[in-house]
N, C-alpha and C positions, 0 to 999 in steps of 0.2 A: 552663684548660688545665692538665694535668699527666701527665708520662712520654707525650708525645706523645700524650696523648688531649683530644678536646674532652668537656665535659660539659654537657647541657642538662635542664632540666626543664619540662615541658609545662606552661605556664601558665594555658589555660583548654582548656575542651572542645568542641575543633572537630570531634572525631570523624574524623580524618585517618588515614589508613595512615601507617605509618613512611615509605614511598617517598615520598609527598606533603609529608609533614611536613618532611624534609630538603629538599626541593627548594624548596617553595613558603614555606615559614616560615624555615629556616635560610639557604638559597640555594646549597646544594651543586650544581655543575653537573649537569646531567642525564648527560654522560659518565663522571662521576665516580662516581655512584652504582653503575654496575655493577661498579667496583672495589670497592667498599665492600661491596657484597653478597657478592661472590664470595670477598674477605677472612674472613668470618665473624666478624670482631672486633667487629662493631657490637652493643650490649647493649641491652636494654631491661629496666631493673630487675634488671641483673645476669644476665639470660639472652639465648640467641641469641633472636630475635624473629621472629614471623610477621609480614613485611613488609606483609601487606595488612590486619592486624587492627588496627582504629583505635586510637589511641592514647587515654588519660584524662589528665584533668588530675593533676597531680604525678609524671606517669610520669616515670623518669631515664632519660636517652639517652644514651649514649656513643658517641662516634665517634673511629676511628682516625685520626691523621695518618700515610697511609700512606708509605711511605719512595719515594722516586723516584731515579733517576741526576740527579749535579748535571750540569746543563749551563748554559752552554758551558764551554769547559774553561778549567779555574782559573789563574790569574796572580796572583801576588804583586804587588798593587798597592798603593799608599798610599792608603785611602779614608776620607772624612771622616764618621763617623755622627754625626746632631746628633739623632736620637731612634729609640728602638727598643722593641718589645714582643714577645710572643711569636710575635704574627702578622704583623708588618710592620716596614720598615726606611724611613727617610727618611736620604738621604746629602746631603752638600752636593758635587755635583758641580762640577768645575775646568771651566775653559775650554778648548776645544782637545780633549777626549776625548769620544767617540762613546758614546751611550748603551748601545750593544749593536754585536757584531762587523759588521762591512760584509762579509765575505768569510769563508770556511773559513780562511782564512791571517790572520785578525786576531785578535789574542790580548791585545790591550792596551785593550779597551772597558771601562768602568765594570762592566758586567754580567760580563767574566771577573774582576775584581777581586771584585765580589760573591759570585760562585763560588768564589773562595777563601777567603774570608771564611765561606761555609757551609761549606765543607770542613774548615777549620780550627776550628769550634767545632760540628762535629757535626751540622750542619742538613742533611737529606739531603732535598733539595729541589732542583728546576727553578729556574732565577732566573726570576722574573717582575717586570717592570718594568710598573706600572700606567698610566706615562704616559711621554713622553719629553721628552728637552728636546734643541734642535739641536747639534750639536758645539762651537760656540764660545759658547753660552750656559749661563752658570753657575749654581748654586744647587740647589736643593730638588727632589729627585727620589723617587717612591715605587716601594718594592719590596714584593710579598708574600712571606710566609714559607713557605706552603704552599699548595696547590692551592683550599682551601675559602676561605681568607681572599683568594684572589688574585681567585676569581670574583664575593667579596661586593663587595670594593674597585673591580673593576671595574663592577659594575653603579651602586655609588654613583656612581662618577664620570660615568657616563653619566645619572644622574640629578641632576649637579650638586651631590652632596651632599659631596664633594670640592673644595673651593676653592681656587684657584690665585692668587696676586697677585705681581705681577713689578715690576721697576723698569726701567726705559729712559732713556736718555740719547739725546733726538733733535736733529736739527737745526733750528733757526729757533725762533722764538717762538710758540707755539699763541695763537690770537685768542681760544679759551675756556679756561674753567679746567676744564671737565668735559665728558662727552659720551658717546654711546655711537655705535659704527662697527657698523652691520649690513649687512655688504657679503659676498655669497657668493664662496668662493674656489674656484678650479680650477686644473687644471695650464697650463703655459705651455708650449705645443706647438712652441716654438722655442727652448725652453732646457729640458734634460730634469730640472735639479735647482731649477728657479725656478717658483714659484705667481703667479698673478694675479687679480685681481678678475673676474669672470666671472658673468653673469646665469645662466649654466646649470651653475654649481658648486655646492658645498656650502655649507649655512648656516654663516655665520660671525659671532658676535657678541662685540665686544670694549669694554669699558667703560674710560674714561679717565679722570684728573684729573692737575693738573699739581700735583706738589710743589714745585719752586722754578724760578726762570727765572734765567738765566747772559746778560743784556742785553748786555755786551760780547763776549761769545764767540759771541753768538746761538745758543746751547743750551738746552735745555727738560728737566727731570729730570721724568718723568711714571711714574705708579702706574697699574697696569692690571690687570683682573682678566677672566676669560674664562668665556663661559657654553658657549663651545664649545674643542675643540679640534684645529683644522685644522692642518696641516701650514705652518710657517711664518706664523702666522696673524697675531700682533701685528707682525712684520716686513712683510707685506703690506699691513696696515689700515693703520701708520703714515705707509708711503711714499706708501698711494693719498692722503692729505690733505696732500701735499707735505713731510711731515716724518719724512725716513727715519733709521734709528736709526743713530747716531754710529759709524762705522768698517763700517757694513755696505754693501759695495760691490756685492752681488748686487742690493740694491734700491734703488741711487742715493745713497748716501752719497758726498758730496765730501771728506769729512775722512779722514784716514790714522789709523788705528789699527790694532794688531796682533789684533785682535777686536771682534766687533761688542758695544756697550753695552748688553746685556740680561741681567737676572739674575732668575732664579724666587727672590723674597725669601722669601715667605711662603706655607705649607701649611696648609690648615685639615682633618683629616682625623677622619672618625667611626669608634669603634670596631667593628670589625665585627661583635661579639657585645652589646655592652652600648649603654647609652645615655650615652655619654661621647664628648667631642670633644677633639683635639690640636689645638693651635696651635703649629706651628714656624717659626722664623726661621731663615734661612740667611744668614750674616754677609756681607757684600757686599766681594766683593775687592779689591785695589789694582789687579789689572788691569782693573777695569770700567771706569775711565776717566781722564781727566787728574786731576792730583793738585788742583786748585781745588775738587774737588766735595766734600772734606771727607768723606769716606766715613763717619768715623765717628761723626758727627753723625747718620745715617740710622737 
């Protein structure tokens, strides 16, 4: 990427027209192709191309990063960036902050802070979070920095190539050191913001393993990975086996804490355009749980 341009070299002779190459090989979203075509800034070997003519091996394709109006409204908020490239951004979200605005009058979400960062750094793009974290969940959250990387990262998330690892402090001592929870999750018709295990719900798969047990306090520190990304998935699954997350009143916690003890600890992200993978850790905040956890050892 250079001066808001992406450069690609056709590596094998698939005889694909430019339109198909950008959509099927690069991963440009279908709706964005029209904007690129109308911009007349896409070049093949330095010339304005015939979009229906098959490309050849070795052809040089240049694709612009088209400017967009930055949204949502930019608000100066202190955000902790833990990884950044030209195409993506990973932020360590603090507990208590929403990922995106909850209404037209909400200007204090993480997305508002990212919008300010974009504006301040000359990044003319909408704010695109690739996944979300609940308001009281802290940790690593992935944002795309332009439409093309956003579409590719969305697809990688669906294909489970973006891997998310969480830490949770749960009530009670688990009877097994590791396991998989494969329980569909649906809406709770009796509570607007709550989810529940439902045979008619969406597939939801969570893998867990015990990190440490605290017999005296009757708490367990658990590491979890997701195959799916349902709303409140970890919280619902752990509650369903009798081990709600510490401080999670919505799902049955009996312990008082100013937040629920769930943290997005590690994020593994493939590069959108290269055969490279980055693994990023988000430091566990002191607000995560009681002081006996010794967070510096995690």
